[in-house]
N, C-alpha and C positions, 0 to 999 in steps of 0.2 A: 504493500500500500504506500509506503514511504517513497519507494522508487517511482511510482506512478505520479505522485504529487510533484516530485522534482522534475520529471519529464514534462508535465503540463506547464510548470513555471518556465522552463527553458523555451518551450514553444511560444508562450505568451511574450517573453522577452524578445525573441526573434521577430515576431510580428511588429512589436513597437519600434524596433530598430529599423526595419524596412520602411515603415511609414514615415519615420523622421527623415531618412535619406531621400525618399520620393518628394517630400515637401521641400527639402533643400534644393533639389534639382529644379522644381517648379519655380521656386523663388528666383533662382539664377536666370531662368529663361524669361521670366517677367521683367527682371531688371535690365536684361539685354535689349528688350523692346520698349522700355519705358519712355524713350524719347521719340518714338515713331508715331505719326498720326494714325489713329485707329479708325478703320472703316467697318461698321457693323453690317454684315450681309444679311443676317437673320438672327433671331434670338439664340440660335444654337451655334452659328458659325461666325468666326471673327478672322479678319485678315489685316495685315500691316502693309502700308504703302512704303516703297523705297524713299530714301531721303530726297531724291530729285523730283518726286511726284507730289504736287500740291493738291490736285483734285483727281477723282476718278468718277466718270459718268458712265452709266450703263448705256450700251448702244441702242437698247430698246427705247430710250428716251431721246436719242439722237436721230433715229430713223425718220420721225415725222419732219424734221428739218431738212433732211436729205431729199425728201419727197415734196418740198415746197418750191425750190428754185434750183436752176442749173445755169451754167455759163457757157457760151459758145463764142468763138471768134469767127465772125462772118461779115466781111466787108460788103456783101451784097444786100444786107438788110438796109433798106432805105432809111435815112435819118434826117432830122431837122434840128438844128442847134437851138437849145434853150439856154441862153447864157444867164446864169443866176449870180447875182451879187449878194453875198451874205453880209449884212450890215455889221454883225459882230466881228467879222474878220476882215471885211473890205477886200476880199479876194474873189475874183471872178472864177466860177467853176464852170468848165465847159462840159456839162452833162448834156446828153443827147436823148431826146424822147423818140422812141421808134413809132412811126406812123403806119408805114406800109411795108410789104415784103415784095421784093422784085422776083420775077420768074426764075432768076438764077439762084435764088436763095435755097432752092431744093424742094423738100416735101411740104405740102400744105393742103388743107381741105379745099376742094373745088366744088363740092355740092353734097347733096343728101339723096338717099334712096326714096325719100318722101317728096312729093311735089308740093308746091305752094307753101313753102316754109322758109324762114330766114335763119333759123337756129334750131339746134336739137340738144338733147341731154342724154342722161344715162339710159342704156337699153336701146338707143337708136343706132342706125348705121350711117357712116360717113363715107364719102368718096374722096380718095386721096391720090395725087399723082406722085410719080417718082419712086415707087416702091417695087417696081418689077424685078430689079436685080438684087433686092435685099434678101437676107436669110433670117431676118428677125421675125419674131412672132408678136412681141409686145412693144407698144409704142407709147410715148408721152405726148400729150396735147399741151401746147405751150403758147403763152401770150408774151411777146417781147415787152419789157418794161423800160429799161434804160441801157444805153451804151455808155461806156466809160472811157475817159481820156485822163492821162496823168495831168494833174493840175499845172505842173511846170512845163514839161516837154510837149504836152498835147498829144502824146502817143496814144493810139487806139489800143485799149486793153481787152475789150470784149463786151459782150452784151448779156445781161442777165434776163432769164426767161422764167416766168412764173409757170409752174406745173399746174394746169387747170383741169387735167383729166388724164385718164389712161384708156387705151384702146388695144384691141387685138385683131389679128388678121382673120377675115372670113373668106375672102377671095382675093388672090394676088394677080396683078396684071398691069398693063399700062395705066389703067385707072383701077386702083384696088379698093375693095370694100372692107371697112373696119367696123367692128362692134365697139361701142363706147361702154367700157366696163365701169368707169368712175368718172364723175364730172363735178367739179367744185363750182362751176358756173356754166351758162349755156355756151355751146360750141357754135361758132359762126364760120362762114366761108372765109378763107384766108388764115385760119388758125394753123400755126406751125405744127408739124408732126415729125418727131425725131425718135430714134430707137430708145426704148426704155433703159434706164440705168440698172446695172446689176448691183444689187445691194446684199451681197453675201456677207453679212456681218456676223462675226463670231466673238470678237474681243471687245472689252470696254475701252472707252477713250480716256487715256491718261494725260493730264495736263502737265507738261514739263517745259522748262526753259532751256533752250539749246545754248551751246557755247558761242555760236555765231550771233553777232549783234544784228537785230532787225529794227528798222525804223520805217514806218509807213503812214498812210493817211486813210481815214475813213471816208469813203466816197458816197455811201448811201446806206439807208436802213430799210429793213423790211419788217413789218408792213408800213411803218411810218415814213415820212419823207424828211422832216427837219431834225428830229431828235429821237432818242431811243432810251430804253431802260432795260431792266432784267428780262431775260428770255426773248429779247428781240434779236434779229439777225442783222449783221452789218457786213457791208462789202468793203474789202480792203485792197489797196493797190500793191499787194505783195503776192507772188505766186511761185510756181515750181522753179521758174528761171532764177528767182532770188534765193532759192534754197530752203524756203519755208515748207514745213510738213504739217500734217494733221496732228493735233495735240499741242501745238505751240501755244504757250500762255503769253498773251500780250497785255500790257498795261496801257490804259488810256491816260496819256500824260496831262497833268494839270497845267494849264497855261500860267506862266509867271505873272505875278501880280505887279502892276505898275502904280506907283504912288507919286502924285504931284508934289513937288517941293513947295512948302508954304511961303517961301521967301523969293522964289524965282519961277516965273512961268515957263522958262526955257529948260528947267532941270526936272528930270523925272527919274525917280529911284525904282530899281527893279528888285523885287523880292522873289527869289527862286522858290518855286513850289515843288517839293520832292514827293509829296504823297499823291499817288494816282487817284483819279476819280472813278475808276472802273477797271474791271478785268474781263478779258475776252479769251475764249478758247477757240482756236481755229479747228473747224470740223470738216471742211471740204476745200480742196486746193485745186486750182486750175492753172493754166500756163502763166498768166499774168495777173490773175486776181485770186482771192481766197474769200471764203465765207466764214464768219465766226459768230458764236453765241455770246451775248453779254451775260455773264454769270454773277457779276457783282457791280453795283454802281452806287455811288454816294450822291450823285447829282446827274442831271440830264447829260447824255452823250450826244454830240452833234456832228454834222458834216464837217469835214476838214480837221477834226480832232486828230492829234498825232498819237500813233500807237507804237510802243517799243517793247522789247522783251527784257530790257535791262535799263533801269533808271540811272 
């Protein structure tokens, strides 16, 4: 009996020792990650972001933005200059409003399978030219919004197109028939038709700041025109040719404050402003332009605001 008691005491002592070691290992693991930002994925699962990652956004939250607008470079889209002078900056912006599409611009709606109608919607059929040699099945229906030029050099950067619907092939030929699968607004004759974008998204979007320095300008906002705030889309004059990639975290630079000297009308003091007034994550990159989502703003973000990745 005495030997049994001693044996049980030894087993109990061994269990206590193993529990203490396990707790020590857990404490060391927690201390190693104590300085990392924690992202809670679910009540049961936790993950830690690397030091160079400030935000991580699920691509299921990014996908609606990818299906809102796309950018093309097409000099055949007819344009008319709308020279805008912004009072707050006194800088002329050579934005261009698209009015018409020339026949050289490519694929567009030329009519409907229904007679005596000027526009159609979801479930209807449209007649489109220029698809005979295509191998695509799905198409985007697009409405040109603005064409962009660099504020300084006036170089043409591209045209943004609002995705107003989706369509799929019913019959292909010199004049193809497409079925309208989705429509955000009524589809008219002249609506542009381009192959749908492949959105095979598997990873989350991680916001990082690259070692290369970027400095650009906000050219426009979607859906607003003059200013924007959280969850709005901005068009930036930086693209693949500049080396920018998806996930780049850009800060909207706060303009330096100018203070008039109380004793001289000719003297003006400049107070540098280091704190940014907003942050943008680039989520879609084209050759000369990129699109970003405003994820943080302390005040209104405007056209011609400067964006940088390093202050």
